[in-house]
mmCIF file of the N, C-alpha and C atoms, coordinates in Angstrom:
data_MODEL
# 
_entry.id   MODEL 
# 
loop_
_atom_site.group_PDB 
_atom_site.id 
_atom_site.type_symbol 
_atom_site.label_atom_id 
_atom_site.label_alt_id 
_atom_site.label_comp_id 
_atom_site.label_asym_id 
_atom_site.label_entity_id 
_atom_site.label_seq_id 
_atom_site.pdbx_PDB_ins_code 
_atom_site.Cartn_x 
_atom_site.Cartn_y 
_atom_site.Cartn_z 
_atom_site.occupancy 
_atom_site.B_iso_or_equiv 
_atom_site.pdbx_formal_charge 
_atom_site.auth_seq_id 
_atom_site.auth_comp_id 
_atom_site.auth_asym_id 
_atom_site.auth_atom_id 
_atom_site.pdbx_PDB_model_num 
ATOM 1   N N  . UNK A 1 1  ? 24.406  29.215 -40.702 1.00 0.00 ? 1  UNK A N  1 
ATOM 2   C CA . UNK A 1 1  ? 24.769  28.103 -39.856 1.00 0.00 ? 1  UNK A CA 1 
ATOM 3   C C  . UNK A 1 1  ? 24.326  28.411 -38.427 1.00 0.00 ? 1  UNK A C  1 
ATOM 4   N N  . UNK A 1 2  ? 23.792  27.437 -37.771 1.00 0.00 ? 2  UNK A N  1 
ATOM 5   C CA . UNK A 1 2  ? 23.296  27.663 -36.417 1.00 0.00 ? 2  UNK A CA 1 
ATOM 6   C C  . UNK A 1 2  ? 24.395  27.458 -35.388 1.00 0.00 ? 2  UNK A C  1 
ATOM 7   N N  . UNK A 1 3  ? 24.231  28.114 -34.264 1.00 0.00 ? 3  UNK A N  1 
ATOM 8   C CA . UNK A 1 3  ? 25.216  28.037 -33.176 1.00 0.00 ? 3  UNK A CA 1 
ATOM 9   C C  . UNK A 1 3  ? 24.981  26.758 -32.378 1.00 0.00 ? 3  UNK A C  1 
ATOM 10  N N  . UNK A 1 4  ? 25.957  25.817 -32.288 1.00 0.00 ? 4  UNK A N  1 
ATOM 11  C CA . UNK A 1 4  ? 25.745  24.555 -31.566 1.00 0.00 ? 4  UNK A CA 1 
ATOM 12  C C  . UNK A 1 4  ? 25.654  24.741 -30.058 1.00 0.00 ? 4  UNK A C  1 
ATOM 13  N N  . UNK A 1 5  ? 26.081  25.893 -29.538 1.00 0.00 ? 5  UNK A N  1 
ATOM 14  C CA . UNK A 1 5  ? 26.009  26.117 -28.087 1.00 0.00 ? 5  UNK A CA 1 
ATOM 15  C C  . UNK A 1 5  ? 24.705  26.791 -27.677 1.00 0.00 ? 5  UNK A C  1 
ATOM 16  N N  . UNK A 1 6  ? 23.882  27.171 -28.627 1.00 0.00 ? 6  UNK A N  1 
ATOM 17  C CA . UNK A 1 6  ? 22.621  27.841 -28.312 1.00 0.00 ? 6  UNK A CA 1 
ATOM 18  C C  . UNK A 1 6  ? 21.631  26.841 -27.715 1.00 0.00 ? 6  UNK A C  1 
ATOM 19  N N  . UNK A 1 7  ? 20.871  27.319 -26.741 1.00 0.00 ? 7  UNK A N  1 
ATOM 20  C CA . UNK A 1 7  ? 19.856  26.469 -26.109 1.00 0.00 ? 7  UNK A CA 1 
ATOM 21  C C  . UNK A 1 7  ? 18.671  26.299 -27.050 1.00 0.00 ? 7  UNK A C  1 
ATOM 22  N N  . UNK A 1 8  ? 18.116  25.131 -27.046 1.00 0.00 ? 8  UNK A N  1 
ATOM 23  C CA . UNK A 1 8  ? 16.934  24.882 -27.871 1.00 0.00 ? 8  UNK A CA 1 
ATOM 24  C C  . UNK A 1 8  ? 15.705  24.887 -26.976 1.00 0.00 ? 8  UNK A C  1 
ATOM 25  N N  . UNK A 1 9  ? 14.649  25.431 -27.490 1.00 0.00 ? 9  UNK A N  1 
ATOM 26  C CA . UNK A 1 9  ? 13.393  25.467 -26.745 1.00 0.00 ? 9  UNK A CA 1 
ATOM 27  C C  . UNK A 1 9  ? 12.649  24.159 -26.964 1.00 0.00 ? 9  UNK A C  1 
ATOM 28  N N  . UNK A 1 10 ? 12.339  23.492 -25.869 1.00 0.00 ? 10 UNK A N  1 
ATOM 29  C CA . UNK A 1 10 ? 11.582  22.249 -25.934 1.00 0.00 ? 10 UNK A CA 1 
ATOM 30  C C  . UNK A 1 10 ? 10.267  22.497 -25.230 1.00 0.00 ? 10 UNK A C  1 
ATOM 31  N N  . UNK A 1 11 ? 9.190   22.289 -25.953 1.00 0.00 ? 11 UNK A N  1 
ATOM 32  C CA . UNK A 1 11 ? 7.879   22.517 -25.335 1.00 0.00 ? 11 UNK A CA 1 
ATOM 33  C C  . UNK A 1 11 ? 7.521   21.339 -24.433 1.00 0.00 ? 11 UNK A C  1 
ATOM 34  N N  . UNK A 1 12 ? 6.902   21.611 -23.288 1.00 0.00 ? 12 UNK A N  1 
ATOM 35  C CA . UNK A 1 12 ? 6.537   20.522 -22.373 1.00 0.00 ? 12 UNK A CA 1 
ATOM 36  C C  . UNK A 1 12 ? 5.415   19.664 -22.943 1.00 0.00 ? 12 UNK A C  1 
ATOM 37  N N  . UNK A 1 13 ? 5.390   18.422 -22.520 1.00 0.00 ? 13 UNK A N  1 
ATOM 38  C CA . UNK A 1 13 ? 4.368   17.484 -22.975 1.00 0.00 ? 13 UNK A CA 1 
ATOM 39  C C  . UNK A 1 13 ? 3.170   17.591 -22.038 1.00 0.00 ? 13 UNK A C  1 
ATOM 40  N N  . UNK A 1 14 ? 2.162   18.379 -22.424 1.00 0.00 ? 14 UNK A N  1 
ATOM 41  C CA . UNK A 1 14 ? 1.000   18.592 -21.564 1.00 0.00 ? 14 UNK A CA 1 
ATOM 42  C C  . UNK A 1 14 ? 0.006   17.437 -21.601 1.00 0.00 ? 14 UNK A C  1 
ATOM 43  N N  . UNK A 1 15 ? 0.234   16.468 -22.442 1.00 0.00 ? 15 UNK A N  1 
ATOM 44  C CA . UNK A 1 15 ? -0.680  15.331 -22.495 1.00 0.00 ? 15 UNK A CA 1 
ATOM 45  C C  . UNK A 1 15 ? -0.530  14.454 -21.253 1.00 0.00 ? 15 UNK A C  1 
ATOM 46  N N  . UNK A 1 16 ? 0.595   14.572 -20.532 1.00 0.00 ? 16 UNK A N  1 
ATOM 47  C CA . UNK A 1 16 ? 0.826   13.773 -19.326 1.00 0.00 ? 16 UNK A CA 1 
ATOM 48  C C  . UNK A 1 16 ? 0.791   14.643 -18.076 1.00 0.00 ? 16 UNK A C  1 
ATOM 49  N N  . UNK A 1 17 ? 0.026   15.733 -18.105 1.00 0.00 ? 17 UNK A N  1 
ATOM 50  C CA . UNK A 1 17 ? 0.003   16.635 -16.967 1.00 0.00 ? 17 UNK A CA 1 
ATOM 51  C C  . UNK A 1 17 ? -1.331  16.530 -16.235 1.00 0.00 ? 17 UNK A C  1 
ATOM 52  N N  . UNK A 1 18 ? -1.339  17.011 -15.007 1.00 0.00 ? 18 UNK A N  1 
ATOM 53  C CA . UNK A 1 18 ? -2.526  17.012 -14.153 1.00 0.00 ? 18 UNK A CA 1 
ATOM 54  C C  . UNK A 1 18 ? -2.782  18.453 -13.745 1.00 0.00 ? 18 UNK A C  1 
ATOM 55  N N  . UNK A 1 19 ? -3.687  19.114 -14.444 1.00 0.00 ? 19 UNK A N  1 
ATOM 56  C CA . UNK A 1 19 ? -3.980  20.530 -14.240 1.00 0.00 ? 19 UNK A CA 1 
ATOM 57  C C  . UNK A 1 19 ? -2.709  21.383 -14.354 1.00 0.00 ? 19 UNK A C  1 
ATOM 58  N N  . UNK A 1 20 ? -1.865  21.055 -15.304 1.00 0.00 ? 20 UNK A N  1 
ATOM 59  C CA . UNK A 1 20 ? -0.650  21.806 -15.540 1.00 0.00 ? 20 UNK A CA 1 
ATOM 60  C C  . UNK A 1 20 ? 0.526   21.366 -14.690 1.00 0.00 ? 20 UNK A C  1 
ATOM 61  N N  . UNK A 1 21 ? 0.352   20.377 -13.845 1.00 0.00 ? 21 UNK A N  1 
ATOM 62  C CA . UNK A 1 21 ? 1.422   19.871 -12.987 1.00 0.00 ? 21 UNK A CA 1 
ATOM 63  C C  . UNK A 1 21 ? 1.804   18.463 -13.433 1.00 0.00 ? 21 UNK A C  1 
ATOM 64  N N  . UNK A 1 22 ? 2.993   18.008 -13.065 1.00 0.00 ? 22 UNK A N  1 
ATOM 65  C CA . UNK A 1 22 ? 3.387   16.636 -13.407 1.00 0.00 ? 22 UNK A CA 1 
ATOM 66  C C  . UNK A 1 22 ? 2.458   15.611 -12.760 1.00 0.00 ? 22 UNK A C  1 
ATOM 67  N N  . UNK A 1 23 ? 2.278   14.458 -13.398 1.00 0.00 ? 23 UNK A N  1 
ATOM 68  C CA . UNK A 1 23 ? 1.375   13.421 -12.879 1.00 0.00 ? 23 UNK A CA 1 
ATOM 69  C C  . UNK A 1 23 ? 1.808   12.926 -11.504 1.00 0.00 ? 23 UNK A C  1 
ATOM 70  N N  . UNK A 1 24 ? 3.089   12.883 -11.230 1.00 0.00 ? 24 UNK A N  1 
ATOM 71  C CA . UNK A 1 24 ? 3.567   12.403 -9.946  1.00 0.00 ? 24 UNK A CA 1 
ATOM 72  C C  . UNK A 1 24 ? 3.116   13.270 -8.787  1.00 0.00 ? 24 UNK A C  1 
ATOM 73  N N  . UNK A 1 25 ? 2.800   14.526 -9.050  1.00 0.00 ? 25 UNK A N  1 
ATOM 74  C CA . UNK A 1 25 ? 2.332   15.415 -7.994  1.00 0.00 ? 25 UNK A CA 1 
ATOM 75  C C  . UNK A 1 25 ? 0.968   14.981 -7.469  1.00 0.00 ? 25 UNK A C  1 
ATOM 76  N N  . UNK A 1 26 ? 0.125   14.422 -8.307  1.00 0.00 ? 26 UNK A N  1 
ATOM 77  C CA . UNK A 1 26 ? -1.174  13.918 -7.852  1.00 0.00 ? 26 UNK A CA 1 
ATOM 78  C C  . UNK A 1 26 ? -0.984  12.732 -6.915  1.00 0.00 ? 26 UNK A C  1 
ATOM 79  N N  . UNK A 1 27 ? -0.058  11.853 -7.235  1.00 0.00 ? 27 UNK A N  1 
ATOM 80  C CA . UNK A 1 27 ? 0.238   10.716 -6.357  1.00 0.00 ? 27 UNK A CA 1 
ATOM 81  C C  . UNK A 1 27 ? 0.808   11.195 -5.039  1.00 0.00 ? 27 UNK A C  1 
ATOM 82  N N  . UNK A 1 28 ? 1.702   12.149 -5.088  1.00 0.00 ? 28 UNK A N  1 
ATOM 83  C CA . UNK A 1 28 ? 2.281   12.713 -3.878  1.00 0.00 ? 28 UNK A CA 1 
ATOM 84  C C  . UNK A 1 28 ? 1.211   13.369 -3.016  1.00 0.00 ? 28 UNK A C  1 
ATOM 85  N N  . UNK A 1 29 ? 0.310   14.124 -3.625  1.00 0.00 ? 29 UNK A N  1 
ATOM 86  C CA . UNK A 1 29 ? -0.757  14.786 -2.884  1.00 0.00 ? 29 UNK A CA 1 
ATOM 87  C C  . UNK A 1 29 ? -1.672  13.774 -2.206  1.00 0.00 ? 29 UNK A C  1 
ATOM 88  N N  . UNK A 1 30 ? -2.094  12.750 -2.939  1.00 0.00 ? 30 UNK A N  1 
ATOM 89  C CA . UNK A 1 30 ? -3.010  11.765 -2.359  1.00 0.00 ? 30 UNK A CA 1 
ATOM 90  C C  . UNK A 1 30 ? -2.340  10.975 -1.240  1.00 0.00 ? 30 UNK A C  1 
ATOM 91  N N  . UNK A 1 31 ? -1.070  10.652 -1.373  1.00 0.00 ? 31 UNK A N  1 
ATOM 92  C CA . UNK A 1 31 ? -0.347  9.949  -0.319  1.00 0.00 ? 31 UNK A CA 1 
ATOM 93  C C  . UNK A 1 31 ? -0.283  10.799 0.939   1.00 0.00 ? 31 UNK A C  1 
ATOM 94  N N  . UNK A 1 32 ? 0.067   12.053 0.795   1.00 0.00 ? 32 UNK A N  1 
ATOM 95  C CA . UNK A 1 32 ? 0.158   12.955 1.947   1.00 0.00 ? 32 UNK A CA 1 
ATOM 96  C C  . UNK A 1 32 ? -1.219  13.213 2.551   1.00 0.00 ? 32 UNK A C  1 
ATOM 97  N N  . UNK A 1 33 ? -2.240  13.340 1.713   1.00 0.00 ? 33 UNK A N  1 
ATOM 98  C CA . UNK A 1 33 ? -3.600  13.578 2.201   1.00 0.00 ? 33 UNK A CA 1 
ATOM 99  C C  . UNK A 1 33 ? -4.079  12.426 3.074   1.00 0.00 ? 33 UNK A C  1 
ATOM 100 N N  . UNK A 1 34 ? -3.944  11.204 2.613   1.00 0.00 ? 34 UNK A N  1 
ATOM 101 C CA . UNK A 1 34 ? -4.429  10.073 3.390   1.00 0.00 ? 34 UNK A CA 1 
ATOM 102 C C  . UNK A 1 34 ? -3.557  9.788  4.606   1.00 0.00 ? 34 UNK A C  1 
ATOM 103 N N  . UNK A 1 35 ? -2.275  10.105 4.538   1.00 0.00 ? 35 UNK A N  1 
ATOM 104 C CA . UNK A 1 35 ? -1.420  9.959  5.719   1.00 0.00 ? 35 UNK A CA 1 
ATOM 105 C C  . UNK A 1 35 ? -1.876  10.921 6.812   1.00 0.00 ? 35 UNK A C  1 
ATOM 106 N N  . UNK A 1 36 ? -2.153  12.168 6.467   1.00 0.00 ? 36 UNK A N  1 
ATOM 107 C CA . UNK A 1 36 ? -2.646  13.156 7.440   1.00 0.00 ? 36 UNK A CA 1 
ATOM 108 C C  . UNK A 1 36 ? -4.035  12.776 7.931   1.00 0.00 ? 36 UNK A C  1 
ATOM 109 N N  . UNK A 1 37 ? -4.884  12.292 7.035   1.00 0.00 ? 37 UNK A N  1 
ATOM 110 C CA . UNK A 1 37 ? -6.255  11.906 7.409   1.00 0.00 ? 37 UNK A CA 1 
ATOM 111 C C  . UNK A 1 37 ? -6.248  10.800 8.458   1.00 0.00 ? 37 UNK A C  1 
ATOM 112 N N  . UNK A 1 38 ? -5.433  9.781  8.253   1.00 0.00 ? 38 UNK A N  1 
ATOM 113 C CA . UNK A 1 38 ? -5.396  8.686  9.225   1.00 0.00 ? 38 UNK A CA 1 
ATOM 114 C C  . UNK A 1 38 ? -4.722  9.110  10.519  1.00 0.00 ? 38 UNK A C  1 
ATOM 115 N N  . UNK A 1 39 ? -3.684  9.948  10.442  1.00 0.00 ? 39 UNK A N  1 
ATOM 116 C CA . UNK A 1 39 ? -3.013  10.391 11.661  1.00 0.00 ? 39 UNK A CA 1 
ATOM 117 C C  . UNK A 1 39 ? -3.971  11.183 12.547  1.00 0.00 ? 39 UNK A C  1 
ATOM 118 N N  . UNK A 1 40 ? -4.635  12.185 12.000  1.00 0.00 ? 40 UNK A N  1 
ATOM 119 C CA . UNK A 1 40 ? -5.534  13.003 12.806  1.00 0.00 ? 40 UNK A CA 1 
ATOM 120 C C  . UNK A 1 40 ? -6.778  12.227 13.220  1.00 0.00 ? 40 UNK A C  1 
ATOM 121 N N  . UNK A 1 41 ? -7.226  11.311 12.392  1.00 0.00 ? 41 UNK A N  1 
ATOM 122 C CA . UNK A 1 41 ? -8.374  10.484 12.772  1.00 0.00 ? 41 UNK A CA 1 
ATOM 123 C C  . UNK A 1 41 ? -8.058  9.570  13.942  1.00 0.00 ? 41 UNK A C  1 
ATOM 124 N N  . UNK A 1 42 ? -6.917  8.902  13.906  1.00 0.00 ? 42 UNK A N  1 
ATOM 125 C CA . UNK A 1 42 ? -6.534  8.030  15.013  1.00 0.00 ? 42 UNK A CA 1 
ATOM 126 C C  . UNK A 1 42 ? -6.203  8.830  16.258  1.00 0.00 ? 42 UNK A C  1 
ATOM 127 N N  . UNK A 1 43 ? -5.649  10.012 16.086  1.00 0.00 ? 43 UNK A N  1 
ATOM 128 C CA . UNK A 1 43 ? -5.351  10.855 17.238  1.00 0.00 ? 43 UNK A CA 1 
ATOM 129 C C  . UNK A 1 43 ? -6.636  11.279 17.943  1.00 0.00 ? 43 UNK A C  1 
ATOM 130 N N  . UNK A 1 44 ? -7.672  11.549 17.188  1.00 0.00 ? 44 UNK A N  1 
ATOM 131 C CA . UNK A 1 44 ? -8.950  11.935 17.780  1.00 0.00 ? 44 UNK A CA 1 
ATOM 132 C C  . UNK A 1 44 ? -9.612  10.764 18.497  1.00 0.00 ? 44 UNK A C  1 
ATOM 133 N N  . UNK A 1 45 ? -9.431  9.562  17.985  1.00 0.00 ? 45 UNK A N  1 
ATOM 134 C CA . UNK A 1 45 ? -10.070 8.392  18.604  1.00 0.00 ? 45 UNK A CA 1 
ATOM 135 C C  . UNK A 1 45 ? -9.273  7.823  19.763  1.00 0.00 ? 45 UNK A C  1 
ATOM 136 N N  . UNK A 1 46 ? -8.023  8.222  19.939  1.00 0.00 ? 46 UNK A N  1 
ATOM 137 C CA . UNK A 1 46 ? -7.176  7.652  20.975  1.00 0.00 ? 46 UNK A CA 1 
ATOM 138 C C  . UNK A 1 46 ? -7.738  7.886  22.362  1.00 0.00 ? 46 UNK A C  1 
ATOM 139 N N  . UNK A 1 47 ? -8.115  9.097  22.704  1.00 0.00 ? 47 UNK A N  1 
ATOM 140 C CA . UNK A 1 47 ? -8.644  9.391  24.034  1.00 0.00 ? 47 UNK A CA 1 
ATOM 141 C C  . UNK A 1 47 ? -9.964  8.666  24.238  1.00 0.00 ? 47 UNK A C  1 
ATOM 142 N N  . UNK A 1 48 ? -10.798 8.622  23.218  1.00 0.00 ? 48 UNK A N  1 
ATOM 143 C CA . UNK A 1 48 ? -12.086 7.922  23.359  1.00 0.00 ? 48 UNK A CA 1 
ATOM 144 C C  . UNK A 1 48 ? -11.874 6.439  23.622  1.00 0.00 ? 48 UNK A C  1 
ATOM 145 N N  . UNK A 1 49 ? -10.907 5.822  22.948  1.00 0.00 ? 49 UNK A N  1 
ATOM 146 C CA . UNK A 1 49 ? -10.634 4.411  23.153  1.00 0.00 ? 49 UNK A CA 1 
ATOM 147 C C  . UNK A 1 49 ? -10.033 4.161  24.528  1.00 0.00 ? 49 UNK A C  1 
ATOM 148 N N  . UNK A 1 50 ? -9.136  5.015  24.969  1.00 0.00 ? 50 UNK A N  1 
ATOM 149 C CA . UNK A 1 50 ? -8.516  4.832  26.272  1.00 0.00 ? 50 UNK A CA 1 
ATOM 150 C C  . UNK A 1 50 ? -9.523  4.997  27.404  1.00 0.00 ? 50 UNK A C  1 
ATOM 151 N N  . UNK A 1 51 ? -10.452 5.928  27.258  1.00 0.00 ? 51 UNK A N  1 
ATOM 152 C CA . UNK A 1 51 ? -11.402 6.215  28.329  1.00 0.00 ? 51 UNK A CA 1 
ATOM 153 C C  . UNK A 1 51 ? -12.624 5.302  28.296  1.00 0.00 ? 51 UNK A C  1 
ATOM 154 N N  . UNK A 1 52 ? -12.824 4.543  27.231  1.00 0.00 ? 52 UNK A N  1 
ATOM 155 C CA . UNK A 1 52 ? -13.988 3.654  27.144  1.00 0.00 ? 52 UNK A CA 1 
ATOM 156 C C  . UNK A 1 52 ? -13.872 2.541  28.179  1.00 0.00 ? 52 UNK A C  1 
ATOM 157 N N  . UNK A 1 53 ? -15.016 2.076  28.618  1.00 0.00 ? 53 UNK A N  1 
ATOM 158 C CA . UNK A 1 53 ? -15.063 1.010  29.607  1.00 0.00 ? 53 UNK A CA 1 
ATOM 159 C C  . UNK A 1 53 ? -14.412 -0.253 29.062  1.00 0.00 ? 53 UNK A C  1 
ATOM 160 N N  . UNK A 1 54 ? -13.801 -1.018 29.963  1.00 0.00 ? 54 UNK A N  1 
ATOM 161 C CA . UNK A 1 54 ? -13.121 -2.246 29.547  1.00 0.00 ? 54 UNK A CA 1 
ATOM 162 C C  . UNK A 1 54 ? -14.097 -3.364 29.240  1.00 0.00 ? 54 UNK A C  1 
ATOM 163 N N  . UNK A 1 55 ? -15.340 -3.211 29.615  1.00 0.00 ? 55 UNK A N  1 
ATOM 164 C CA . UNK A 1 55 ? -16.369 -4.220 29.338  1.00 0.00 ? 55 UNK A CA 1 
ATOM 165 C C  . UNK A 1 55 ? -17.416 -3.606 28.416  1.00 0.00 ? 55 UNK A C  1 
ATOM 166 N N  . UNK A 1 56 ? -18.158 -4.435 27.760  1.00 0.00 ? 56 UNK A N  1 
ATOM 167 C CA . UNK A 1 56 ? -19.222 -3.954 26.894  1.00 0.00 ? 56 UNK A CA 1 
ATOM 168 C C  . UNK A 1 56 ? -19.009 -4.382 25.462  1.00 0.00 ? 56 UNK A C  1 
ATOM 169 N N  . UNK A 1 57 ? -19.858 -3.848 24.590  1.00 0.00 ? 57 UNK A N  1 
ATOM 170 C CA . UNK A 1 57 ? -19.814 -4.229 23.181  1.00 0.00 ? 57 UNK A CA 1 
ATOM 171 C C  . UNK A 1 57 ? -18.560 -3.683 22.494  1.00 0.00 ? 57 UNK A C  1 
ATOM 172 N N  . UNK A 1 58 ? -18.138 -2.480 22.875  1.00 0.00 ? 58 UNK A N  1 
ATOM 173 C CA . UNK A 1 58 ? -16.938 -1.860 22.295  1.00 0.00 ? 58 UNK A CA 1 
ATOM 174 C C  . UNK A 1 58 ? -15.951 -1.571 23.413  1.00 0.00 ? 58 UNK A C  1 
ATOM 175 N N  . UNK A 1 59 ? -15.210 -2.579 23.856  1.00 0.00 ? 59 UNK A N  1 
ATOM 176 C CA . UNK A 1 59 ? -14.330 -2.364 25.018  1.00 0.00 ? 59 UNK A CA 1 
ATOM 177 C C  . UNK A 1 59 ? -13.125 -1.493 24.688  1.00 0.00 ? 59 UNK A C  1 
ATOM 178 N N  . UNK A 1 60 ? -12.721 -0.741 25.707  1.00 0.00 ? 60 UNK A N  1 
ATOM 179 C CA . UNK A 1 60 ? -11.525 0.083  25.595  1.00 0.00 ? 60 UNK A CA 1 
ATOM 180 C C  . UNK A 1 60 ? -10.568 -0.302 26.704  1.00 0.00 ? 60 UNK A C  1 
ATOM 181 N N  . UNK A 1 61 ? -9.730  0.625  27.117  1.00 0.00 ? 61 UNK A N  1 
ATOM 182 C CA . UNK A 1 61 ? -8.780  0.344  28.186  1.00 0.00 ? 61 UNK A CA 1 
ATOM 183 C C  . UNK A 1 61 ? -9.352  0.659  29.554  1.00 0.00 ? 61 UNK A C  1 
ATOM 184 N N  . UNK A 1 62 ? -10.358 1.492  29.634  1.00 0.00 ? 62 UNK A N  1 
ATOM 185 C CA . UNK A 1 62 ? -11.011 1.793  30.891  1.00 0.00 ? 62 UNK A CA 1 
ATOM 186 C C  . UNK A 1 62 ? -10.202 2.654  31.839  1.00 0.00 ? 62 UNK A C  1 
ATOM 187 N N  . UNK A 1 63 ? -9.310  3.486  31.333  1.00 0.00 ? 63 UNK A N  1 
ATOM 188 C CA . UNK A 1 63 ? -8.537  4.369  32.200  1.00 0.00 ? 63 UNK A CA 1 
ATOM 189 C C  . UNK A 1 63 ? -9.326  5.649  32.444  1.00 0.00 ? 63 UNK A C  1 
ATOM 190 N N  . UNK A 1 64 ? -8.968  6.384  33.517  1.00 0.00 ? 64 UNK A N  1 
ATOM 191 C CA . UNK A 1 64 ? -9.680  7.629  33.802  1.00 0.00 ? 64 UNK A CA 1 
ATOM 192 C C  . UNK A 1 64 ? -9.296  8.713  32.801  1.00 0.00 ? 64 UNK A C  1 
ATOM 193 N N  . UNK A 1 65 ? -10.064 9.796  32.795  1.00 0.00 ? 65 UNK A N  1 
ATOM 194 C CA . UNK A 1 65 ? -9.872  10.857 31.811  1.00 0.00 ? 65 UNK A CA 1 
ATOM 195 C C  . UNK A 1 65 ? -8.514  11.534 31.900  1.00 0.00 ? 65 UNK A C  1 
ATOM 196 N N  . UNK A 1 66 ? -8.002  11.720 33.130  1.00 0.00 ? 66 UNK A N  1 
ATOM 197 C CA . UNK A 1 66 ? -6.706  12.385 33.286  1.00 0.00 ? 66 UNK A CA 1 
ATOM 198 C C  . UNK A 1 66 ? -5.573  11.538 32.703  1.00 0.00 ? 66 UNK A C  1 
ATOM 199 N N  . UNK A 1 67 ? -5.622  10.242 32.931  1.00 0.00 ? 67 UNK A N  1 
ATOM 200 C CA . UNK A 1 67 ? -4.587  9.355  32.380  1.00 0.00 ? 67 UNK A CA 1 
ATOM 201 C C  . UNK A 1 67 ? -4.687  9.291  30.858  1.00 0.00 ? 67 UNK A C  1 
ATOM 202 N N  . UNK A 1 68 ? -5.912  9.227  30.350  1.00 0.00 ? 68 UNK A N  1 
ATOM 203 C CA . UNK A 1 68 ? -6.102  9.210  28.897  1.00 0.00 ? 68 UNK A CA 1 
ATOM 204 C C  . UNK A 1 68 ? -5.571  10.493 28.276  1.00 0.00 ? 68 UNK A C  1 
ATOM 205 N N  . UNK A 1 69 ? -5.790  11.626 28.923  1.00 0.00 ? 69 UNK A N  1 
ATOM 206 C CA . UNK A 1 69 ? -5.268  12.894 28.425  1.00 0.00 ? 69 UNK A CA 1 
ATOM 207 C C  . UNK A 1 69 ? -3.752  12.938 28.460  1.00 0.00 ? 69 UNK A C  1 
ATOM 208 N N  . UNK A 1 70 ? -3.166  12.355 29.512  1.00 0.00 ? 70 UNK A N  1 
ATOM 209 C CA . UNK A 1 70 ? -1.703  12.322 29.612  1.00 0.00 ? 70 UNK A CA 1 
ATOM 210 C C  . UNK A 1 70 ? -1.097  11.449 28.521  1.00 0.00 ? 70 UNK A C  1 
ATOM 211 N N  . UNK A 1 71 ? -1.712  10.307 28.246  1.00 0.00 ? 71 UNK A N  1 
ATOM 212 C CA . UNK A 1 71 ? -1.217  9.433  27.169  1.00 0.00 ? 71 UNK A CA 1 
ATOM 213 C C  . UNK A 1 71 ? -1.345  10.133 25.826  1.00 0.00 ? 71 UNK A C  1 
ATOM 214 N N  . UNK A 1 72 ? -2.457  10.833 25.635  1.00 0.00 ? 72 UNK A N  1 
ATOM 215 C CA . UNK A 1 72 ? -2.667  11.594 24.401  1.00 0.00 ? 72 UNK A CA 1 
ATOM 216 C C  . UNK A 1 72 ? -1.596  12.672 24.250  1.00 0.00 ? 72 UNK A C  1 
ATOM 217 N N  . UNK A 1 73 ? -1.294  13.376 25.320  1.00 0.00 ? 73 UNK A N  1 
ATOM 218 C CA . UNK A 1 73 ? -0.280  14.430 25.278  1.00 0.00 ? 73 UNK A CA 1 
ATOM 219 C C  . UNK A 1 73 ? 1.100   13.862 24.982  1.00 0.00 ? 73 UNK A C  1 
ATOM 220 N N  . UNK A 1 74 ? 1.422   12.723 25.593  1.00 0.00 ? 74 UNK A N  1 
ATOM 221 C CA . UNK A 1 74 ? 2.714   12.089 25.326  1.00 0.00 ? 74 UNK A CA 1 
ATOM 222 C C  . UNK A 1 74 ? 2.813   11.628 23.870  1.00 0.00 ? 74 UNK A C  1 
ATOM 223 N N  . UNK A 1 75 ? 1.737   11.056 23.354  1.00 0.00 ? 75 UNK A N  1 
ATOM 224 C CA . UNK A 1 75 ? 1.721   10.597 21.961  1.00 0.00 ? 75 UNK A CA 1 
ATOM 225 C C  . UNK A 1 75 ? 1.893   11.764 20.999  1.00 0.00 ? 75 UNK A C  1 
ATOM 226 N N  . UNK A 1 76 ? 1.144   12.848 21.244  1.00 0.00 ? 76 UNK A N  1 
ATOM 227 C CA . UNK A 1 76 ? 1.231   14.016 20.368  1.00 0.00 ? 76 UNK A CA 1 
ATOM 228 C C  . UNK A 1 76 ? 2.620   14.646 20.442  1.00 0.00 ? 76 UNK A C  1 
ATOM 229 N N  . UNK A 1 77 ? 3.176   14.735 21.650  1.00 0.00 ? 77 UNK A N  1 
ATOM 230 C CA . UNK A 1 77 ? 4.517   15.289 21.791  1.00 0.00 ? 77 UNK A CA 1 
ATOM 231 C C  . UNK A 1 77 ? 5.578   14.424 21.117  1.00 0.00 ? 77 UNK A C  1 
ATOM 232 N N  . UNK A 1 78 ? 5.460   13.117 21.254  1.00 0.00 ? 78 UNK A N  1 
ATOM 233 C CA . UNK A 1 78 ? 6.421   12.220 20.612  1.00 0.00 ? 78 UNK A CA 1 
ATOM 234 C C  . UNK A 1 78 ? 6.304   12.273 19.095  1.00 0.00 ? 78 UNK A C  1 
ATOM 235 N N  . UNK A 1 79 ? 5.092   12.370 18.589  1.00 0.00 ? 79 UNK A N  1 
ATOM 236 C CA . UNK A 1 79 ? 4.902   12.477 17.138  1.00 0.00 ? 79 UNK A CA 1 
ATOM 237 C C  . UNK A 1 79 ? 5.471   13.793 16.617  1.00 0.00 ? 79 UNK A C  1 
ATOM 238 N N  . UNK A 1 80 ? 5.348   14.849 17.410  1.00 0.00 ? 80 UNK A N  1 
ATOM 239 C CA . UNK A 1 80 ? 5.874   16.145 16.988  1.00 0.00 ? 80 UNK A CA 1 
ATOM 240 C C  . UNK A 1 80 ? 7.395   16.128 16.957  1.00 0.00 ? 80 UNK A C  1 
ATOM 241 N N  . UNK A 1 81 ? 7.986   15.494 17.954  1.00 0.00 ? 81 UNK A N  1 
ATOM 242 C CA . UNK A 1 81 ? 9.451   15.448 18.011  1.00 0.00 ? 81 UNK A CA 1 
ATOM 243 C C  . UNK A 1 81 ? 9.979   14.550 16.916  1.00 0.00 ? 81 UNK A C  1 
# 
C-alpha cells in the first residue's frame, strides 16, 4: 500500500517552454527590452531636440546647450527617483 502523504514526482511540460524557461518569461523579456530601448532612445534624442533650431525642416525648441543639458539632467534625475 502506498503512503498517501508521500510527494509525487510530476515531470514538467517542456512542450510549452522557451529554451527551458516558461513561455511568459519571453513576453516579460521582450516587454522590458522594448521599454528600455525606447527610454534610452528618447533620452538620447532629448538634448538634440531641445537644442535644434526653432525654424527649419526639423524644428526643435531652439534653446542653448546649457539649458538643454539642464533639462536633460532634471529629466534623468526625475526618472531615477
